[in-house]
C-alpha positions in Angstrom: 0.0 -0.1 0.0 1.4 3.3 -1.1 1.6 6.4 1.2 -1.3 8.3 -0.5 -3.6 5.3 0.0 -2.5 4.9 3.7 -3.1 8.7 4.4 -6.5 8.7 2.6 -7.7 5.7 4.6 -6.6 7.3 7.9 -8.3 10.5 7.0 -11.6 8.7 6.0 -11.7 6.8 9.4 -11.0 10.0 11.4 -13.8 11.8 9.3 -16.2 9.0 10.1 -15.4 9.1 13.8 -15.6 12.7 14.0 -19.0 12.7 12.1 -20.2 10.1 14.5 -19.1 12.1 17.4 -21.2 15.1 16.3 -24.2 13.0 15.9 -23.8 11.4 19.3 -23.4 14.8 20.9 -26.4 16.2 19.2 -28.4 13.1 20.0 -27.4 13.3 23.7 -28.5 16.9 24.0 -31.7 16.6 22.2 -32.7 13.6 24.4 -31.6 15.6 27.7 -33.2 18.9 26.7 -36.5 18.0 25.0 -39.4 17.0 27.3 -40.6 13.4 27.2 -43.0 12.5 24.3 -43.1 10.6 21.1 -40.3 12.8 19.5 -37.8 11.4 22.0 -38.5 7.9 20.5 -38.0 9.2 17.0 -34.8 10.9 18.0 -33.6 7.7 19.6 -34.5 5.7 16.6 -32.9 8.2 14.2 -29.8 8.6 16.4 -29.3 4.8 16.4 -29.8 4.4 12.6 -27.4 7.4 11.8 -24.6 6.1 14.1 -25.0 2.6 12.7 -24.6 3.6 9.3 -21.9 6.2 9.7 -19.8 4.8 12.4 -20.6 1.1 12.1 -20.8 0.6 8.3 -18.5 3.3 7.4 -15.7 2.1 9.5 -16.3 -1.5 8.4 -16.2 -0.7 4.7 -13.2 1.4 5.1 -11.3 -1.1 7.2 -12.1 -3.9 4.8 -9.8 -2.2 2.3 -6.7 -3.1 4.5 -7.6 -6.0 6.6 -10.0 -9.1 6.3 -13.7 -8.6 6.4 -14.4 -10.5 9.6 -11.7 -8.6 11.7 -12.8 -5.4 10.2 -16.5 -6.0 11.3 -15.4 -6.8 14.9 -13.4 -3.6 15.0 -16.3 -1.6 13.7 -18.7 -3.1 16.3 -16.2 -2.3 19.0 -15.8 1.3 17.8 -19.6 1.7 17.4 -20.3 0.3 20.8 -17.6 2.4 22.5 -18.9 5.6 21.0 -22.6 5.0 21.2 -22.8 3.2 24.6 -19.7 4.5 26.3 -19.5 8.1 25.0 -23.4 8.8 24.8 -23.6 7.5 28.5 -20.7 9.7 29.7 -22.4 12.8 28.0 -25.7 12.0 29.6 -24.2 11.3 33.1 -22.3 14.7 32.9 -25.5 16.5 31.9 -27.2 14.9 35.0 -29.5 12.3 33.4 
């Protein structure tokens, strides 16, 4: 793999993680500050789907270019779980939920 390909893969993974981070922050803030109602369910479903597509599938598809698909899938699941479960929980705890 040449240097250009390695740099572009690294940038794409960091871009996916940054986009996922923004979605998780917005998702956490919306669920914290909006009152309870049907829109909270809609926000949770949309947040789950967006993070799954951007963080999970995006990371998996990018990593598949360099490593085998099974290992790339496991890494993508771990990254998704760490960001969605770990980071979102941390943000909500810091907000007082």
